[in-house]
N, C-alpha and C positions, 0 to 999 in steps of 0.2 A: 499768389501762385500763378505761373503761366498756365495756359491751356494745355491739354494733353498734346504730346508730340505724335504725329501720324507717321508711323514707320511701316513701309510696304515692302514685302518680299517679292523678288522676281526670279528666284532660283533655289531649288531644293537639292540639286546635285549637279555635277559636271556633266552636261548633256541634257539638262532640262529645257523646257519650252523657250525658244529664242525670242518669240514675240512677247513674252511676259513682261519684259522691261518696258516696252512701248505701251503695252496695255495698262500697266500700273501708272505710268507717268501721264498718259492721256485720259485715263478713265475717271479721274476725279482728283480732288486736292490731297496731296501728300507733302510731307516735310523731308523725309529721308527715304531713299531707295536702297534696299539691302539685297544681297545675294549670297547664298551659301553654296560653295562649290567643292568643299573638301571632306570627303569620307576617308577612312583609313586606307582603302584600296586606291583612292585617287592619288595619294602621295606617291605610291609606287608607280602609277601610270605617269605622273609628272616626272619622276626620276628617269624613267625610260625615255621620255621626250627630251629631257635635258642631256642625257647621255649622247643622243644623236646630235643635239644642237645646244651648246652651252648657253645660248641666249634664250632658250625656252625654259620650261619649268613652271609655267603659270597656266591658268585656264583661258585658253584662247577664245572660247565662246563669249567670255565677258567683254572682250574687245568688240566683238560683233554687236553685242547688245548696246555698248556705249555709242557705237556709230549711229544707232537708232535714236538715242535719247540724250546724249551729252549736251548738245546745244540747247535743247529745251530745258533741261535741268539747270543749266547756267542762267538762262533767261529768267526762270521762275524761282531761283534760289533753293532748289531742291538739292540737298547733299546726297552723295552716293558713298556707300560703305560696303565693301565686299572682301571676303577672304580669298579672292581669286588669285592672289599673289603666289599661293602655293609655296614652292621652293625658291622662287625668284621674285619677291615683291618689288625689289628695286628695278628689275628689268621690266616688269609690267608697268610701273609708274612712268618709266621713260617712254614706253610705247603709248601710253595714254597722253602724255605731253605732246607727242607727235600728231595726235588727233586734233588737239586744240591748244595752241600755245598760250591762250589766255587762262586756261583752267589751272587752278591751284591744286597741286597733287601732293599728297603725303603718303608715306608708307610705314607700316609697322613690321619690325623683324626682331631677331634675337631668339626666336623659337628653335632655330636649327642647331641641334647639339651633336650632329653626327661625328664631328671631328674632335669632340671633347667630352665624350661620354664617360661617366663613372661606371663601375661594375654594378649594373642595375639588376634587380630581381624581378622576375615575371610576376605580374600582379595577381595571377590566379594560382600558379604552381609554385612560386617562390624560387624557381631555379635561376641561378645567376648567369649572366651573359658569358662570363669566363668559363663556366662549366659547360655551357652549350657549344662553345667554340665557334661562334658565328660572328661575322662582321656586318653590322647594320648598313643597309644602303641609304635609309632615311631614318632620322630620329628627331622628332619635333615635339617640343613641350607645348602644352595648351596654355596660351596667354589669355589674359582677361580683357576688359573693355576700356581700361583707363588710357592706354595709348591712343585708341580711337577718339576718346573724349578730348584728349589734349590736342590732337590734330584738328578736330573740328573747332575747338576754341581758338586755335591759331589761324582759322579762316580757310581751312582746306575745303575745296569743293568736292574732291574725291579722295577717299582714304582706302587704300588696299593693304591687305595684311597677309602674313603667312598663316601659320597654324594658330588661330585663336579658337576658343570654344564657340560653338554655333550660337549660343545665347549672347555672347559678347557683342554680336552684331546689332543687338537691340540694347544691351546694357550701356555700351559706349555712347550712342546717340542720346539715350534717355538721360544719362548722367550729365552730358554736356548741356542738353536743353534745359534741365531743371536745376543745374548747379549742385548736384549731389557731391558728397565727399565719401571716402571709403567707409566711414562710420555709419552711413545710412543703409544698414544691412537689410532692413525690412523692405525699403524701396527697391534696393538692388535685387533682392530675392523676387520681388514682384515682376521686375523687368526680366529676370532670368526665366520665370514661368512663361511670360509672354513670348520671349525669344525662343523658348523650346517649342511653343505651339506653332509659330509661323516659320520656323527654320526649314521645314520640309515642304514649303509651298502648299499646293492644293490638298495635301493630306489633312489640313485643318479645315478645308472648305468642302468636304464631301468626297474627296478622293480616297480610295482604299477603305471605305467606311463599311463596317459590318452590317448595319441596318440600312442597306442602300435603298430599300423601298421608301425610306423617308426623304430621299433626294429626288424630289419631283421634277426639278429642272435639270435635265440630263445633258445640257450643254457642257462643254469642258469647263471645269470649275474655275471661277475667278481666283486669283492668288490672294493670300490673306494680308490684312492690315492689322497692326496693333496700335491702338491709341493709348499711349502710356501716360498716366497722370503723375503729378508730383509726388504722390505718396506710394507710387509703384503699382497701384491698381491699373487695370487696363481693360479696354473693350476690344475683343477680337471681332473683326468684320471683314467685308470685302466691298469692292466697288458695286454700285447699283447696276442692275441689268446685266449681271454676269451669272454664269451657271453655278451649280453646286448648292451648298447649304452651309451656314454657320449655325450650329446648335450646341447645347450643352453636351450632347453626345459626340459631335465631331471634335470639340475641344478636349473632352475627356480622353477620347481615343488618342489624340496626339500627345497629351500630357503623359500618357502611359507608354509612349513609343520609346524603345531603347533606353529604358531607365532600369535601375536596380532598386536599392532601398529608397524610401520616400525622401530621405535627406539627400537632395540632389546637389552634389558637391561641384564647385567651380572655383576658379582662381580669384574671383571677386567676393564671393559669399557662398554660403550653403543655403539653398532654398528648400524649405520644408514643404514638399508638395502635399503632405497630409494635413496642412493647416489651411490651405487656400479654399475659397468658396467660389462656386460658379452660379451665375444667374442669367437667364435669358431676358434681356431688357426689352428687345423688340425683335422682329424677324431679322435674322442674320446679324444680330448684335449680342454677344455674350460677354458679360463682365467677369473678370477674375479679380478677386479682392481677398484681403486678409492674409496674404502670404507672409509667413514669418521667415526671418533670415538669421543666420549665425555668421560670425566672422569666418573667413576661409582658414583652412589648415596651412601648415608650413611646407607642404609639398605640392608639386604640380604633376599632373598626369603627362606621360610621354608616350607617343605612338611610334614604335620602331617597325621597320620592315627589313627583312633580310632575304638573301637569295636562297630559295629552298631547293633549287636544282631544276629538273625537267620532268614533265609529265606527258602522258598521252592517254586518251580514252577511246575505246571502241565500244559501240553498243550493238549487240546482236539481237535480232528479233526472233522470238519463239512463238509458234502459232499452234492453236488447237489443243489437243489433250496432252497429258503427261509432261506438263511444262517443267516441273522440277527435275525430272529425269533428263530431259533434253539439256537443261541448264548445267546440270552436273557433268554430263558427258562433254559438253562444249568446253567447260572450264578445265577438265582433265586433259582433253586433247590439246588445247592451246598451250598449256604450260608444259606438257610433255614435249611439244615441238620446240618451245622456247628454251628448254633445259632446266625448268623448275622455277618455282616462285622465289626461292631463296636468293637468286641472283639479283633481285630488285630490292631497293631500299624499302619500298612500301608497295603493297598490292591491295586494292580494294575491289571486291566483286559483290555487286548488289543485284538482286533479282527484283525487278519492279513489275508487279502484277496489275495489268489493266484488263486482262481477259475475264470473261464470265461465261457460265454455261448457256448454251442456246443462243449464242450471239447471232443477231440477224444479218450482220455484215462481217466480212473478213477482218477488218481493222479492229473490231471489238473482241476478237478472239486471240489477240496478241499480247505478249508480255515482252519486256526488255531485260536483257542481261547486260548490265553496264560494268565494264572492266576497265579499271584505271591502274596504271603503273607509274611509279615515281622513282627517280634515281638521279644522283649527281652527274652520271655519264649520259649525255644526250643520245649517244648511239644506241644504248640499250633500249631506250623507250621511244625511239623515233620510228622510222619506216620498218626497221627490223620487227618491231612489235606489231604494227598495224598490218604490214604485208603478211606476216605469219597468220594473223587472224583470218585473213582472206583465204588462206590455204584450206580452211575448213569448209569452204563453199561447196565443194563436190565430194568431200570425204567425211562430213560430219552428220549432225542430226538432220532429220527431214525438215524441209522448209527453210533452210538457213538463208538469211540475208541480213544486211546491216543497215543502219540508218544513215551512214555516211561512207564514202570511199575511204581507202587508207589515208591516214593523216600523218603529218610530221609532228615531232615533239614541240612543246612550248615551254618556255621558262615560267616559273611561278615563284611568288614570294610568300613569306610567312610573317604574320603579324605578331608583334610582341608588345603587350602593354606593360607599363612600369610606372613607378613614381620616382621623382627626382626632387631633392631639396630645392625650394624656390630660390634660395640664396645663390644657387649655382647658375641661375638663368637671368640674363640681362634683357629686360623688356625695353626695347628701343623704339623710338618714333623719329623719323626724318620728316621735318616740316617743309612746307612749300618753299621757304626761303633757303633751304639746304641745311639749316641748323639741325642738330640732333639733341634729343632729350632721352634720358634714361628714366623710365617710369618705376618708382618704388613699388614693391609688392605691398598689398594692403596688410595692416596688422592682423595678427591672429588673435583668437580669444575663445572663451568658453562657448559651447553650443547652447542654444535655447532648448527648453523642454516643451514639447507639444503635448498637451494633455490628451490622454487616450479617450476615445469616444466609447461610451458604454452602450453595448447592444446585448439584449437578452435573447438567448436561444429560444426558439419556438417550435412547437409541433404543428406543422401545417396540414397534417392529416394524410389521406390517401394520395398515392402518386401514380403517375403515368410515365411510361418509358418513351421519351422523345429526345430529339437532339438538344444538346446543351445550348445551341444557338437560339432556341426558342425563348430562352430567358436572358442569355448573356451575350453581349458584344465582345469582340476581342481584337487586339492589335498586337502584332508580333514583329520582332526585328532582331538584329544582331549587334553585339558589341564584341568584336574580335571573335574568339572561339565560343563565346557564350551566346545563348538565345534568351530573349525575354518574351513573355506573353502576359499582357495585361487584360484582365476581364473586367467588365463593368455591367451594371444592370440599370434599368430605367426607373425602378421604384425601390423604396426602402424595404418593403416586404421581400422583394426578389433578392435584394442584397443580404438581408438577414438570413435567408435560406442559403444563398451561395456561400456566404462566409462560414456557415456551419457545416456545409456539405463538402466544399472543395478544399480539403487539406492536402498535405504533400503526398501521403500514401494514395489518395484517390487520384491526384494528378498523375502519379506514376502509372496507375491503371489506365488512364486515358492516353498516356504517352509511354508505351512500353520501351521506347528507345532510351528513356531516362532512368530505367530501372537501376543501373549501376552508376549513375551520375549524381553529383550533388545538386539538389534542388532547393532554392531559397524562396520563401514565401513572405510577402509583405502585404499589409492591409492599409488601404486608403479610404476610410469610411466616408469622409467628406465628399469623395468622388463616387461613392458606392462601388468601389473597385478593389480588386486583388491584383497583385503583380507577382509573377513567378519568374525566376531566373534559373536556367538550366546550364550549369557550368560544363563546358567542354563539348556540348552537343554539336558545335560547328567546327570541331578540330582546332586547326591553327588559323582560322579566319577565312574570309571569302576567297582570297587569292589562292589558297591551297586546298580548300574544301572539295570533297568528292561527292557531296550530297547534291541531288538534283535541284534543291532549293538552298543554296549555300548561305543566304542571308536570312533564312527563316521567315521570309515574307508571307508564306502561306501557312505557317504553323498554327496561327490563331484560328484560321478558317477550318483547318483540319480538326482541331480540338473542338470547335463549335459543332462539327458534324457528328461528334461521338455521342452515342446514346447514353442517357442518364435517367435516373428516377426523379422526376420533377413533381412537386405537389400539384394536384389537379386544380386547387383553388387559385394558383398563380397562373394557370393557363386559361382561365376563364376570361372572356372579354369584360 
């Protein structure tokens, strides 16, 4: 067997740290440099860029990073794999060739379905595209890693892709390096777990980490590396003398990020996250092993974005006493002046309370009234709305002011997740010599069964009312209109209590916003973790959401701050 392949990440999103590529290449030995640039919202951003310039549509920051490292990577034999191609992987490949004519460039496409979409159903609501009467701006199927593997096998120095799964950026190189076939589902599942951990860059190395007191090196975290072995097991680490922390906790947090059920489905396999095991081998080295895999299903996920119309938001500041009365008066006055709420397609009015009694400074005695209007007609929600808001300045509640001057309308998109038969999608790779391959979809098959872990409920005795975060970490995020929150503990006793305590009704008590929404609960006992998915909490996704935290990044920390009855014995040092 070959030694493990060292796969280093240098980007977790379009806009991440530019210097990360250079730091990963120069910081120590690696075999493959990867970068993830494509969130659901990013596809809409790239569409807007391509509308202005047909030659655009890819992540331009990736080119800047390549200017830093391409020559060094070619000299050292480091392969580069990134999904920065977005909506135009061929265009990005051509631009890379202009940086160094000696580089062998390949690109993966076939994911773009916008001009040949069947009548798809929304993954959560079941509503058909034809019923919604919308025309998608982007529609991209999530491809797997075999096109990347084929490109690397053909000698590509750089492989750029359109929409592949984030984990495919690790699955493809690992499959190439170790000579896996599509039937090696356990190994592939292990690589998927490693890919999911490193895809968001420093979130695996101490960034956004709930127990941040454990991160004693407060320098900016080093980006993560996955050392993937031939059996699919891996070690998650980072370069020496870099900031942050790699621990079982930081890896667990990232494994829970933006997932639903423990059977983590992808186009190459289904990785059963409730089967994997974590072990801290050395400081900043965590092994992931035992991941079981099932063959993939016969459908691929598709991310669609369509034009939602126009929106505008004005935020009114309310100060002092009788906040709710002032807010009600302002709302009434504004919509009376505008001619009523019913003229807008959608209105959202939210009172955000930051004030508290006896505030020692003015700013701490304020609340925000956030008013958002949406409509297909830009004129309704543009300056007419925001200028009218300012008419309350001298004729409304006492202390009126706003957080911004009047603003113009902005266009927004709506995210629509769906499934499409894999047979309708052609997974293509264009090799460095210009020849093209069509990559067959992996065969489907039955799912493996992961034996349940038996845990006995226990009475832990007297309790004390403290924040949930005294016991549990949390990591939260978005998947379109849904939010997920993964909780984990650091000891088996803490998990036994959490598993018995935090059911769906109690979760709803902690999050009243979820009272009327579907909440799904999943157990991952090997990780001492629970995962909750709140369907519809984020509306139609980040591009159209009106919440102050449209991607639910802070939801986990909010829930950790909620007071619960925790057994005293678990709080003792």
